[in-house]
PyMOL Python script that loads the backbone (N, CA, C, O; Angstrom):
from pymol import cmd

cmd.read_pdbstr("""\
ATOM      1  N   MET A   1     104.562  43.069 -25.842  1.00  0.00           N
ATOM      2  CA  MET A   1     103.407  43.941 -25.941  1.00  0.00           C
ATOM      3  C   MET A   1     103.411  44.980 -24.824  1.00  0.00           C
ATOM      4  O   MET A   1     103.798  44.688 -23.692  1.00  0.00           O
ATOM      5  N   VAL A   2     102.987  46.161 -25.145  1.00  0.00           N
ATOM      6  CA  VAL A   2     102.818  47.241 -24.197  1.00  0.00           C
ATOM      7  C   VAL A   2     101.353  47.284 -23.788  1.00  0.00           C
ATOM      8  O   VAL A   2     100.472  47.182 -24.642  1.00  0.00           O
ATOM      9  N   THR A   3     101.083  47.432 -22.510  1.00  0.00           N
ATOM     10  CA  THR A   3      99.717  47.577 -22.035  1.00  0.00           C
ATOM     11  C   THR A   3      99.379  49.050 -22.010  1.00  0.00           C
ATOM     12  O   THR A   3     100.112  49.843 -21.418  1.00  0.00           O
ATOM     13  N   VAL A   4      98.287  49.430 -22.638  1.00  0.00           N
ATOM     14  CA  VAL A   4      97.834  50.802 -22.686  1.00  0.00           C
ATOM     15  C   VAL A   4      96.546  50.916 -21.883  1.00  0.00           C
ATOM     16  O   VAL A   4      95.550  50.266 -22.202  1.00  0.00           O
ATOM     17  N   ARG A   5      96.565  51.733 -20.854  1.00  0.00           N
ATOM     18  CA  ARG A   5      95.378  51.948 -20.015  1.00  0.00           C
ATOM     19  C   ARG A   5      94.774  53.302 -20.400  1.00  0.00           C
ATOM     20  O   ARG A   5      95.444  54.335 -20.383  1.00  0.00           O
ATOM     21  N   LEU A   6      93.503  53.259 -20.743  1.00  0.00           N
ATOM     22  CA  LEU A   6      92.783  54.454 -21.177  1.00  0.00           C
ATOM     23  C   LEU A   6      91.817  54.896 -20.089  1.00  0.00           C
ATOM     24  O   LEU A   6      91.169  54.066 -19.451  1.00  0.00           O
ATOM     25  N   PHE A   7      91.722  56.201 -19.879  1.00  0.00           N
ATOM     26  CA  PHE A   7      90.874  56.748 -18.846  1.00  0.00           C
ATOM     27  C   PHE A   7      89.893  57.767 -19.414  1.00  0.00           C
ATOM     28  O   PHE A   7      90.162  58.406 -20.431  1.00  0.00           O
ATOM     29  N   ALA A   8      88.759  57.907 -18.744  1.00  0.00           N
ATOM     30  CA  ALA A   8      87.726  58.901 -19.030  1.00  0.00           C
ATOM     31  C   ALA A   8      87.274  58.842 -20.493  1.00  0.00           C
ATOM     32  O   ALA A   8      86.881  57.779 -20.976  1.00  0.00           O
ATOM     33  N   ALA A   9      87.327  59.976 -21.201  1.00  0.00           N
ATOM     34  CA  ALA A   9      86.831  60.057 -22.572  1.00  0.00           C
ATOM     35  C   ALA A   9      87.576  59.118 -23.524  1.00  0.00           C
ATOM     36  O   ALA A   9      87.004  58.656 -24.512  1.00  0.00           O
ATOM     37  N   PHE A  10      88.849  58.837 -23.230  1.00  0.00           N
ATOM     38  CA  PHE A  10      89.617  57.930 -24.086  1.00  0.00           C
ATOM     39  C   PHE A  10      89.047  56.523 -24.006  1.00  0.00           C
ATOM     40  O   PHE A  10      88.955  55.823 -25.014  1.00  0.00           O
ATOM     41  N   ARG A  11      88.668  56.116 -22.811  1.00  0.00           N
ATOM     42  CA  ARG A  11      88.069  54.809 -22.598  1.00  0.00           C
ATOM     43  C   ARG A  11      86.743  54.715 -23.372  1.00  0.00           C
ATOM     44  O   ARG A  11      86.463  53.703 -24.015  1.00  0.00           O
ATOM     45  N   GLU A  12      85.950  55.762 -23.302  1.00  0.00           N
ATOM     46  CA  GLU A  12      84.662  55.773 -24.001  1.00  0.00           C
ATOM     47  C   GLU A  12      84.857  55.728 -25.514  1.00  0.00           C
ATOM     48  O   GLU A  12      84.142  55.002 -26.204  1.00  0.00           O
ATOM     49  N   ALA A  13      85.807  56.487 -26.034  1.00  0.00           N
ATOM     50  CA  ALA A  13      86.051  56.538 -27.479  1.00  0.00           C
ATOM     51  C   ALA A  13      86.536  55.190 -28.023  1.00  0.00           C
ATOM     52  O   ALA A  13      86.161  54.793 -29.126  1.00  0.00           O
ATOM     53  N   ALA A  14      87.358  54.497 -27.260  1.00  0.00           N
ATOM     54  CA  ALA A  14      87.895  53.216 -27.709  1.00  0.00           C
ATOM     55  C   ALA A  14      86.949  52.059 -27.374  1.00  0.00           C
ATOM     56  O   ALA A  14      87.012  50.997 -27.993  1.00  0.00           O
ATOM     57  N   GLY A  15      86.081  52.274 -26.397  1.00  0.00           N
ATOM     58  CA  GLY A  15      85.190  51.183 -25.972  1.00  0.00           C
ATOM     59  C   GLY A  15      85.916  50.139 -25.140  1.00  0.00           C
ATOM     60  O   GLY A  15      85.411  49.036 -24.930  1.00  0.00           O
ATOM     61  N   LYS A  16      87.101  50.495 -24.670  1.00  0.00           N
ATOM     62  CA  LYS A  16      87.919  49.571 -23.875  1.00  0.00           C
ATOM     63  C   LYS A  16      88.674  50.378 -22.826  1.00  0.00           C
ATOM     64  O   LYS A  16      88.990  51.550 -23.032  1.00  0.00           O
ATOM     65  N   LYS A  17      88.957  49.732 -21.703  1.00  0.00           N
ATOM     66  CA  LYS A  17      89.767  50.421 -20.698  1.00  0.00           C
ATOM     67  C   LYS A  17      91.235  50.064 -20.806  1.00  0.00           C
ATOM     68  O   LYS A  17      92.090  50.748 -20.245  1.00  0.00           O
ATOM     69  N   GLU A  18      91.531  48.983 -21.533  1.00  0.00           N
ATOM     70  CA  GLU A  18      92.925  48.545 -21.658  1.00  0.00           C
ATOM     71  C   GLU A  18      93.102  47.812 -22.979  1.00  0.00           C
ATOM     72  O   GLU A  18      92.254  47.013 -23.377  1.00  0.00           O
ATOM     73  N   VAL A  19      94.215  48.092 -23.657  1.00  0.00           N
ATOM     74  CA  VAL A  19      94.561  47.403 -24.910  1.00  0.00           C
ATOM     75  C   VAL A  19      96.034  47.057 -24.887  1.00  0.00           C
ATOM     76  O   VAL A  19      96.819  47.683 -24.174  1.00  0.00           O
ATOM     77  N   ASN A  20      96.405  46.063 -25.666  1.00  0.00           N
ATOM     78  CA  ASN A  20      97.821  45.679 -25.801  1.00  0.00           C
ATOM     79  C   ASN A  20      98.273  45.991 -27.220  1.00  0.00           C
ATOM     80  O   ASN A  20      97.606  45.643 -28.195  1.00  0.00           O
ATOM     81  N   ILE A  21      99.414  46.650 -27.313  1.00  0.00           N
ATOM     82  CA  ILE A  21      99.949  47.076 -28.617  1.00  0.00           C
ATOM     83  C   ILE A  21     101.454  46.893 -28.616  1.00  0.00           C
ATOM     84  O   ILE A  21     102.116  47.129 -27.605  1.00  0.00           O
ATOM     85  N   SER A  22     101.991  46.471 -29.748  1.00  0.00           N
ATOM     86  CA  SER A  22     103.450  46.418 -29.913  1.00  0.00           C
ATOM     87  C   SER A  22     103.875  47.722 -30.589  1.00  0.00           C
ATOM     88  O   SER A  22     103.437  48.033 -31.696  1.00  0.00           O
ATOM     89  N   ALA A  23     104.732  48.476 -29.904  1.00  0.00           N
ATOM     90  CA  ALA A  23     105.219  49.747 -30.441  1.00  0.00           C
ATOM     91  C   ALA A  23     106.610  50.001 -29.885  1.00  0.00           C
ATOM     92  O   ALA A  23     106.929  49.622 -28.758  1.00  0.00           O
ATOM     93  N   LYS A  24     107.439  50.660 -30.711  1.00  0.00           N
ATOM     94  CA  LYS A  24     108.822  50.933 -30.271  1.00  0.00           C
ATOM     95  C   LYS A  24     108.926  52.216 -29.466  1.00  0.00           C
ATOM     96  O   LYS A  24     109.853  52.377 -28.673  1.00  0.00           O
ATOM     97  N   ASN A  25     107.964  53.151 -29.664  1.00  0.00           N
ATOM     98  CA  ASN A  25     107.986  54.411 -28.912  1.00  0.00           C
ATOM     99  C   ASN A  25     106.580  54.979 -28.801  1.00  0.00           C
ATOM    100  O   ASN A  25     105.637  54.419 -29.361  1.00  0.00           O
ATOM    101  N   ILE A  26     106.434  56.076 -28.089  1.00  0.00           N
ATOM    102  CA  ILE A  26     105.114  56.668 -27.858  1.00  0.00           C
ATOM    103  C   ILE A  26     104.483  57.133 -29.178  1.00  0.00           C
ATOM    104  O   ILE A  26     103.285  56.941 -29.383  1.00  0.00           O
ATOM    105  N   GLU A  27     105.261  57.732 -30.061  1.00  0.00           N
ATOM    106  CA  GLU A  27     104.696  58.172 -31.332  1.00  0.00           C
ATOM    107  C   GLU A  27     104.060  57.019 -32.085  1.00  0.00           C
ATOM    108  O   GLU A  27     102.921  57.124 -32.540  1.00  0.00           O
ATOM    109  N   GLU A  28     104.778  55.934 -32.218  1.00  0.00           N
ATOM    110  CA  GLU A  28     104.231  54.780 -32.920  1.00  0.00           C
ATOM    111  C   GLU A  28     102.985  54.246 -32.215  1.00  0.00           C
ATOM    112  O   GLU A  28     102.007  53.875 -32.865  1.00  0.00           O
ATOM    113  N   LEU A  29     103.029  54.209 -30.892  1.00  0.00           N
ATOM    114  CA  LEU A  29     101.891  53.732 -30.128  1.00  0.00           C
ATOM    115  C   LEU A  29     100.640  54.607 -30.378  1.00  0.00           C
ATOM    116  O   LEU A  29      99.548  54.080 -30.588  1.00  0.00           O
ATOM    117  N   ILE A  30     100.803  55.911 -30.354  1.00  0.00           N
ATOM    118  CA  ILE A  30      99.683  56.815 -30.599  1.00  0.00           C
ATOM    119  C   ILE A  30      99.140  56.623 -32.017  1.00  0.00           C
ATOM    120  O   ILE A  30      97.927  56.579 -32.223  1.00  0.00           O
ATOM    121  N   ARG A  31     100.031  56.511 -32.977  1.00  0.00           N
ATOM    122  CA  ARG A  31      99.591  56.322 -34.373  1.00  0.00           C
ATOM    123  C   ARG A  31      98.825  54.998 -34.530  1.00  0.00           C
ATOM    124  O   ARG A  31      97.820  54.939 -35.239  1.00  0.00           O
ATOM    125  N   LEU A  32      99.300  53.953 -33.874  1.00  0.00           N
ATOM    126  CA  LEU A  32      98.597  52.666 -33.926  1.00  0.00           C
ATOM    127  C   LEU A  32      97.245  52.742 -33.229  1.00  0.00           C
ATOM    128  O   LEU A  32      96.263  52.173 -33.707  1.00  0.00           O
ATOM    129  N   LEU A  33      97.196  53.443 -32.101  1.00  0.00           N
ATOM    130  CA  LEU A  33      95.926  53.606 -31.382  1.00  0.00           C
ATOM    131  C   LEU A  33      94.873  54.314 -32.237  1.00  0.00           C
ATOM    132  O   LEU A  33      93.729  53.867 -32.322  1.00  0.00           O
ATOM    133  N   ILE A  34      95.274  55.425 -32.871  1.00  0.00           N
ATOM    134  CA  ILE A  34      94.275  56.173 -33.657  1.00  0.00           C
ATOM    135  C   ILE A  34      93.908  55.447 -34.939  1.00  0.00           C
ATOM    136  O   ILE A  34      92.817  55.660 -35.467  1.00  0.00           O
ATOM    137  N   ALA A  35      94.787  54.595 -35.457  1.00  0.00           N
ATOM    138  CA  ALA A  35      94.433  53.786 -36.622  1.00  0.00           C
ATOM    139  C   ALA A  35      93.414  52.729 -36.218  1.00  0.00           C
ATOM    140  O   ALA A  35      92.499  52.426 -36.983  1.00  0.00           O
ATOM    141  N   ARG A  36      93.563  52.172 -35.036  1.00  0.00           N
ATOM    142  CA  ARG A  36      92.674  51.114 -34.553  1.00  0.00           C
ATOM    143  C   ARG A  36      91.355  51.658 -34.025  1.00  0.00           C
ATOM    144  O   ARG A  36      90.303  51.049 -34.217  1.00  0.00           O
ATOM    145  N   TYR A  37      91.417  52.807 -33.359  1.00  0.00           N
ATOM    146  CA  TYR A  37      90.244  53.429 -32.738  1.00  0.00           C
ATOM    147  C   TYR A  37      90.113  54.854 -33.248  1.00  0.00           C
ATOM    148  O   TYR A  37      90.620  55.790 -32.629  1.00  0.00           O
ATOM    149  N   LYS A  38      89.438  55.018 -34.368  1.00  0.00           N
ATOM    150  CA  LYS A  38      89.350  56.313 -35.064  1.00  0.00           C
ATOM    151  C   LYS A  38      88.818  57.434 -34.184  1.00  0.00           C
ATOM    152  O   LYS A  38      89.229  58.583 -34.346  1.00  0.00           O
ATOM    153  N   LYS A  39      87.915  57.131 -33.256  1.00  0.00           N
ATOM    154  CA  LYS A  39      87.322  58.161 -32.392  1.00  0.00           C
ATOM    155  C   LYS A  39      88.351  58.765 -31.443  1.00  0.00           C
ATOM    156  O   LYS A  39      88.103  59.824 -30.865  1.00  0.00           O
ATOM    157  N   LEU A  40      89.490  58.120 -31.271  1.00  0.00           N
ATOM    158  CA  LEU A  40      90.534  58.654 -30.383  1.00  0.00           C
ATOM    159  C   LEU A  40      91.315  59.795 -31.010  1.00  0.00           C
ATOM    160  O   LEU A  40      91.868  60.634 -30.299  1.00  0.00           O
ATOM    161  N   ALA A  41      91.365  59.833 -32.337  1.00  0.00           N
ATOM    162  CA  ALA A  41      92.222  60.804 -33.037  1.00  0.00           C
ATOM    163  C   ALA A  41      92.005  62.239 -32.572  1.00  0.00           C
ATOM    164  O   ALA A  41      92.975  62.894 -32.193  1.00  0.00           O
ATOM    165  N   PRO A  42      90.761  62.767 -32.582  1.00  0.00           N
ATOM    166  CA  PRO A  42      90.612  64.182 -32.184  1.00  0.00           C
ATOM    167  C   PRO A  42      90.854  64.412 -30.686  1.00  0.00           C
ATOM    168  O   PRO A  42      91.051  65.552 -30.266  1.00  0.00           O
ATOM    169  N   LEU A  43      90.841  63.373 -29.899  1.00  0.00           N
ATOM    170  CA  LEU A  43      91.096  63.510 -28.459  1.00  0.00           C
ATOM    171  C   LEU A  43      92.580  63.477 -28.129  1.00  0.00           C
ATOM    172  O   LEU A  43      93.014  64.075 -27.145  1.00  0.00           O
ATOM    173  N   LEU A  44      93.363  62.775 -28.954  1.00  0.00           N
ATOM    174  CA  LEU A  44      94.770  62.559 -28.655  1.00  0.00           C
ATOM    175  C   LEU A  44      95.715  63.493 -29.384  1.00  0.00           C
ATOM    176  O   LEU A  44      96.738  63.891 -28.827  1.00  0.00           O
ATOM    177  N   ILE A  45      95.392  63.853 -30.631  1.00  0.00           N
ATOM    178  CA  ILE A  45      96.378  64.588 -31.420  1.00  0.00           C
ATOM    179  C   ILE A  45      95.841  65.897 -31.989  1.00  0.00           C
ATOM    180  O   ILE A  45      94.661  66.030 -32.310  1.00  0.00           O
ATOM    181  N   LYS A  46      96.765  66.866 -32.101  1.00  0.00           N
ATOM    182  CA  LYS A  46      96.487  68.141 -32.761  1.00  0.00           C
ATOM    183  C   LYS A  46      96.883  68.058 -34.225  1.00  0.00           C
ATOM    184  O   LYS A  46      96.137  68.477 -35.110  1.00  0.00           O
ATOM    185  N   ASN A  47      98.069  67.511 -34.465  1.00  0.00           N
ATOM    186  CA  ASN A  47      98.618  67.367 -35.821  1.00  0.00           C
ATOM    187  C   ASN A  47      99.234  65.991 -35.977  1.00  0.00           C
ATOM    188  O   ASN A  47      99.672  65.374 -35.006  1.00  0.00           O
ATOM    189  N   THR A  48      99.262  65.514 -37.231  1.00  0.00           N
ATOM    190  CA  THR A  48      99.856  64.213 -37.469  1.00  0.00           C
ATOM    191  C   THR A  48     101.284  64.302 -37.992  1.00  0.00           C
ATOM    192  O   THR A  48     102.077  63.384 -37.782  1.00  0.00           O
ATOM    193  N   ASP A  49     101.622  65.408 -38.676  1.00  0.00           N
ATOM    194  CA  ASP A  49     102.959  65.481 -39.254  1.00  0.00           C
ATOM    195  C   ASP A  49     103.542  66.870 -39.031  1.00  0.00           C
ATOM    196  O   ASP A  49     103.200  67.790 -39.774  1.00  0.00           O
ATOM    197  N   PRO A  50     104.389  67.058 -38.061  1.00  0.00           N
ATOM    198  CA  PRO A  50     104.863  66.062 -37.080  1.00  0.00           C
ATOM    199  C   PRO A  50     103.776  65.803 -36.038  1.00  0.00           C
ATOM    200  O   PRO A  50     102.873  66.616 -35.845  1.00  0.00           O
ATOM    201  N   LEU A  51     103.881  64.677 -35.386  1.00  0.00           N
ATOM    202  CA  LEU A  51     102.890  64.305 -34.379  1.00  0.00           C
ATOM    203  C   LEU A  51     102.924  65.315 -33.235  1.00  0.00           C
ATOM    204  O   LEU A  51     103.962  65.540 -32.613  1.00  0.00           O
ATOM    205  N   GLU A  52     101.777  65.913 -32.976  1.00  0.00           N
ATOM    206  CA  GLU A  52     101.630  66.857 -31.863  1.00  0.00           C
ATOM    207  C   GLU A  52     100.444  66.415 -31.045  1.00  0.00           C
ATOM    208  O   GLU A  52      99.322  66.360 -31.547  1.00  0.00           O
ATOM    209  N   LEU A  53     100.685  66.097 -29.780  1.00  0.00           N
ATOM    210  CA  LEU A  53      99.624  65.625 -28.907  1.00  0.00           C
ATOM    211  C   LEU A  53      98.766  66.765 -28.404  1.00  0.00           C
ATOM    212  O   LEU A  53      99.235  67.894 -28.255  1.00  0.00           O
ATOM    213  N   GLU A  54      97.497  66.461 -28.143  1.00  0.00           N
ATOM    214  CA  GLU A  54      96.636  67.389 -27.440  1.00  0.00           C
ATOM    215  C   GLU A  54      97.189  67.575 -26.022  1.00  0.00           C
ATOM    216  O   GLU A  54      98.185  66.950 -25.659  1.00  0.00           O
ATOM    217  N   ASP A  55      96.559  68.414 -25.239  1.00  0.00           N
ATOM    218  CA  ASP A  55      96.981  68.599 -23.859  1.00  0.00           C
ATOM    219  C   ASP A  55      96.444  67.420 -23.037  1.00  0.00           C
ATOM    220  O   ASP A  55      95.350  67.471 -22.476  1.00  0.00           O
ATOM    221  N   ILE A  56      97.244  66.377 -22.990  1.00  0.00           N
ATOM    222  CA  ILE A  56      96.868  65.152 -22.306  1.00  0.00           C
ATOM    223  C   ILE A  56      98.033  64.711 -21.413  1.00  0.00           C
ATOM    224  O   ILE A  56      99.148  65.224 -21.520  1.00  0.00           O
ATOM    225  N   ILE A  57      97.753  63.769 -20.549  1.00  0.00           N
ATOM    226  CA  ILE A  57      98.791  63.209 -19.687  1.00  0.00           C
ATOM    227  C   ILE A  57      99.089  61.802 -20.175  1.00  0.00           C
ATOM    228  O   ILE A  57      98.194  60.960 -20.254  1.00  0.00           O
ATOM    229  N   VAL A  58     100.356  61.549 -20.503  1.00  0.00           N
ATOM    230  CA  VAL A  58     100.803  60.229 -20.931  1.00  0.00           C
ATOM    231  C   VAL A  58     101.917  59.795 -19.989  1.00  0.00           C
ATOM    232  O   VAL A  58     102.945  60.460 -19.868  1.00  0.00           O
ATOM    233  N   LEU A  59     101.693  58.681 -19.335  1.00  0.00           N
ATOM    234  CA  LEU A  59     102.681  58.130 -18.403  1.00  0.00           C
ATOM    235  C   LEU A  59     103.195  56.803 -18.906  1.00  0.00           C
ATOM    236  O   LEU A  59     102.430  55.994 -19.430  1.00  0.00           O
ATOM    237  N   VAL A  60     104.486  56.574 -18.751  1.00  0.00           N
ATOM    238  CA  VAL A  60     105.095  55.274 -19.021  1.00  0.00           C
ATOM    239  C   VAL A  60     105.598  54.755 -17.687  1.00  0.00           C
ATOM    240  O   VAL A  60     106.508  55.328 -17.088  1.00  0.00           O
ATOM    241  N   ASN A  61     105.009  53.687 -17.236  1.00  0.00           N
ATOM    242  CA  ASN A  61     105.346  53.112 -15.933  1.00  0.00           C
ATOM    243  C   ASN A  61     105.295  54.170 -14.830  1.00  0.00           C
ATOM    244  O   ASN A  61     106.142  54.199 -13.938  1.00  0.00           O
ATOM    245  N   GLY A  62     104.274  55.044 -14.914  1.00  0.00           N
ATOM    246  CA  GLY A  62     104.070  56.048 -13.884  1.00  0.00           C
ATOM    247  C   GLY A  62     104.854  57.344 -14.045  1.00  0.00           C
ATOM    248  O   GLY A  62     104.716  58.249 -13.223  1.00  0.00           O
ATOM    249  N   ARG A  63     105.679  57.452 -15.094  1.00  0.00           N
ATOM    250  CA  ARG A  63     106.481  58.663 -15.316  1.00  0.00           C
ATOM    251  C   ARG A  63     105.978  59.396 -16.548  1.00  0.00           C
ATOM    252  O   ARG A  63     105.750  58.780 -17.589  1.00  0.00           O
ATOM    253  N   SER A  64     105.805  60.704 -16.438  1.00  0.00           N
ATOM    254  CA  SER A  64     105.336  61.510 -17.547  1.00  0.00           C
ATOM    255  C   SER A  64     106.332  61.456 -18.705  1.00  0.00           C
ATOM    256  O   SER A  64     107.544  61.527 -18.504  1.00  0.00           O
ATOM    257  N   ILE A  65     105.792  61.327 -19.929  1.00  0.00           N
ATOM    258  CA  ILE A  65     106.696  61.312 -21.091  1.00  0.00           C
ATOM    259  C   ILE A  65     107.419  62.643 -21.252  1.00  0.00           C
ATOM    260  O   ILE A  65     108.470  62.700 -21.890  1.00  0.00           O
ATOM    261  N   TRP A  66     106.868  63.714 -20.681  1.00  0.00           N
ATOM    262  CA  TRP A  66     107.507  65.037 -20.805  1.00  0.00           C
ATOM    263  C   TRP A  66     108.754  65.127 -19.939  1.00  0.00           C
ATOM    264  O   TRP A  66     109.563  66.034 -20.130  1.00  0.00           O
ATOM    265  N   TYR A  67     108.931  64.211 -18.992  1.00  0.00           N
ATOM    266  CA  TYR A  67     110.162  64.147 -18.211  1.00  0.00           C
ATOM    267  C   TYR A  67     111.095  63.081 -18.775  1.00  0.00           C
ATOM    268  O   TYR A  67     112.204  62.886 -18.277  1.00  0.00           O
ATOM    269  N   LEU A  68     110.639  62.401 -19.810  1.00  0.00           N
ATOM    270  CA  LEU A  68     111.461  61.405 -20.490  1.00  0.00           C
ATOM    271  C   LEU A  68     111.881  62.024 -21.824  1.00  0.00           C
ATOM    272  O   LEU A  68     112.632  63.000 -21.834  1.00  0.00           O
ATOM    273  N   LYS A  69     111.416  61.481 -22.944  1.00  0.00           N
ATOM    274  CA  LYS A  69     111.782  62.038 -24.240  1.00  0.00           C
ATOM    275  C   LYS A  69     110.567  62.350 -25.103  1.00  0.00           C
ATOM    276  O   LYS A  69     110.623  62.239 -26.328  1.00  0.00           O
ATOM    277  N   GLY A  70     109.470  62.742 -24.461  1.00  0.00           N
ATOM    278  CA  GLY A  70     108.258  63.089 -25.202  1.00  0.00           C
ATOM    279  C   GLY A  70     107.767  61.923 -26.033  1.00  0.00           C
ATOM    280  O   GLY A  70     107.799  60.775 -25.590  1.00  0.00           O
ATOM    281  N   VAL A  71     107.307  62.222 -27.251  1.00  0.00           N
ATOM    282  CA  VAL A  71     106.777  61.164 -28.103  1.00  0.00           C
ATOM    283  C   VAL A  71     107.844  60.203 -28.593  1.00  0.00           C
ATOM    284  O   VAL A  71     107.532  59.138 -29.127  1.00  0.00           O
ATOM    285  N   GLU A  72     109.104  60.581 -28.412  1.00  0.00           N
ATOM    286  CA  GLU A  72     110.214  59.687 -28.791  1.00  0.00           C
ATOM    287  C   GLU A  72     110.595  58.721 -27.658  1.00  0.00           C
ATOM    288  O   GLU A  72     111.520  57.922 -27.807  1.00  0.00           O
ATOM    289  N   THR A  73     109.887  58.799 -26.539  1.00  0.00           N
ATOM    290  CA  THR A  73     110.148  57.887 -25.421  1.00  0.00           C
ATOM    291  C   THR A  73     110.051  56.445 -25.894  1.00  0.00           C
ATOM    292  O   THR A  73     109.024  56.017 -26.422  1.00  0.00           O
ATOM    293  N   LYS A  74     111.119  55.716 -25.699  1.00  0.00           N
ATOM    294  CA  LYS A  74     111.160  54.323 -26.132  1.00  0.00           C
ATOM    295  C   LYS A  74     110.314  53.447 -25.221  1.00  0.00           C
ATOM    296  O   LYS A  74     110.175  53.712 -24.027  1.00  0.00           O
ATOM    297  N   LEU A  75     109.752  52.399 -25.812  1.00  0.00           N
ATOM    298  CA  LEU A  75     108.942  51.433 -25.068  1.00  0.00           C
ATOM    299  C   LEU A  75     109.564  50.067 -25.175  1.00  0.00           C
ATOM    300  O   LEU A  75     110.233  49.744 -26.156  1.00  0.00           O
ATOM    301  N   LYS A  76     109.335  49.261 -24.143  1.00  0.00           N
ATOM    302  CA  LYS A  76     109.799  47.869 -24.177  1.00  0.00           C
ATOM    303  C   LYS A  76     108.685  46.955 -23.705  1.00  0.00           C
ATOM    304  O   LYS A  76     107.688  47.407 -23.143  1.00  0.00           O
ATOM    305  N   GLU A  77     108.864  45.678 -23.938  1.00  0.00           N
ATOM    306  CA  GLU A  77     107.870  44.698 -23.534  1.00  0.00           C
ATOM    307  C   GLU A  77     107.480  44.902 -22.080  1.00  0.00           C
ATOM    308  O   GLU A  77     108.326  45.175 -21.227  1.00  0.00           O
ATOM    309  N   GLU A  78     106.228  44.770 -21.818  1.00  0.00           N
ATOM    310  CA  GLU A  78     105.663  44.838 -20.467  1.00  0.00           C
ATOM    311  C   GLU A  78     105.631  46.238 -19.861  1.00  0.00           C
ATOM    312  O   GLU A  78     105.324  46.380 -18.677  1.00  0.00           O
ATOM    313  N   ASP A  79     105.942  47.284 -20.646  1.00  0.00           N
ATOM    314  CA  ASP A  79     105.716  48.638 -20.159  1.00  0.00           C
ATOM    315  C   ASP A  79     104.212  48.873 -20.045  1.00  0.00           C
ATOM    316  O   ASP A  79     103.416  48.244 -20.742  1.00  0.00           O
ATOM    317  N   VAL A  80     103.844  49.781 -19.164  1.00  0.00           N
ATOM    318  CA  VAL A  80     102.444  50.177 -19.000  1.00  0.00           C
ATOM    319  C   VAL A  80     102.354  51.664 -19.319  1.00  0.00           C
ATOM    320  O   VAL A  80     102.995  52.494 -18.675  1.00  0.00           O
ATOM    321  N   VAL A  81     101.536  51.984 -20.337  1.00  0.00           N
ATOM    322  CA  VAL A  81     101.317  53.365 -20.723  1.00  0.00           C
ATOM    323  C   VAL A  81      99.904  53.737 -20.294  1.00  0.00           C
ATOM    324  O   VAL A  81      98.942  53.054 -20.642  1.00  0.00           O
ATOM    325  N   SER A  82      99.784  54.827 -19.535  1.00  0.00           N
ATOM    326  CA  SER A  82      98.488  55.316 -19.098  1.00  0.00           C
ATOM    327  C   SER A  82      98.222  56.650 -19.745  1.00  0.00           C
ATOM    328  O   SER A  82      99.086  57.526 -19.764  1.00  0.00           O
ATOM    329  N   ILE A  83      96.999  56.809 -20.289  1.00  0.00           N
ATOM    330  CA  ILE A  83      96.654  58.037 -21.011  1.00  0.00           C
ATOM    331  C   ILE A  83      95.418  58.657 -20.308  1.00  0.00           C
ATOM    332  O   ILE A  83      94.362  58.032 -20.205  1.00  0.00           O
ATOM    333  N   PHE A  84      95.591  59.883 -19.840  1.00  0.00           N
ATOM    334  CA  PHE A  84      94.552  60.607 -19.122  1.00  0.00           C
ATOM    335  C   PHE A  84      94.253  61.937 -19.809  1.00  0.00           C
ATOM    336  O   PHE A  84      95.145  62.529 -20.417  1.00  0.00           O
ATOM    337  N   PRO A  85      93.025  62.409 -19.724  1.00  0.00           N
ATOM    338  CA  PRO A  85      92.770  63.776 -20.168  1.00  0.00           C
ATOM    339  C   PRO A  85      93.365  64.738 -19.140  1.00  0.00           C
ATOM    340  O   PRO A  85      93.525  64.398 -17.968  1.00  0.00           O
ATOM    341  N   LEU A  86      93.683  65.926 -19.598  1.00  0.00           N
ATOM    342  CA  LEU A  86      94.151  66.969 -18.673  1.00  0.00           C
ATOM    343  C   LEU A  86      92.924  67.526 -17.976  1.00  0.00           C
ATOM    344  O   LEU A  86      92.006  68.022 -18.629  1.00  0.00           O
ATOM    345  N   ILE A  87      92.904  67.447 -16.684  1.00  0.00           N
ATOM    346  CA  ILE A  87      91.740  67.857 -15.906  1.00  0.00           C
ATOM    347  C   ILE A  87      92.079  69.106 -15.115  1.00  0.00           C
ATOM    348  O   ILE A  87      93.062  69.139 -14.376  1.00  0.00           O
ATOM    349  N   GLY A  88      91.271  70.115 -15.273  1.00  0.00           N
ATOM    350  CA  GLY A  88      91.476  71.328 -14.508  1.00  0.00           C
ATOM    351  C   GLY A  88      90.402  71.470 -13.449  1.00  0.00           C
ATOM    352  O   GLY A  88      89.293  70.956 -13.593  1.00  0.00           O
ATOM    353  N   GLY A  89      90.733  72.146 -12.426  1.00  0.00           N
ATOM    354  CA  GLY A  89      89.762  72.375 -11.360  1.00  0.00           C
ATOM    355  C   GLY A  89      89.710  73.833 -11.005  1.00  0.00           C
ATOM    356  O   GLY A  89      90.535  74.629 -11.454  1.00  0.00           O
ATOM    357  N   GLY A  90      88.753  74.173 -10.210  1.00  0.00           N
ATOM    358  CA  GLY A  90      88.663  75.579  -9.870  1.00  0.00           C
ATOM    359  C   GLY A  90      88.118  75.798  -8.510  1.00  0.00           C
ATOM    360  O   GLY A  90      87.981  76.942  -8.077  1.00  0.00           O
TER     361      GLY A  90
END
""", "prot")
cmd.dss("prot")
cmd.show_as("cartoon", "prot")
cmd.util.cbc("prot")
cmd.orient("prot")
């Protein structure tokens, strides 16, 4: 199982701060999350086919998926995926 840590609005939409999901990659994980927690869909994705994420931060074991293989980033047992909204300041 992969541990998914949700922050800010994602936590509120799911009603949980952490969930466990079995997924082979980030795309599958996101699809499973939005199937389980419908309120997450508009916060996480722009399009479903092909999967296009909103402007969010997704980390696998502390590393951005954009420095790995994006939504094709493979996952293994005991990985920790953290999902944050993109926060801007001024």
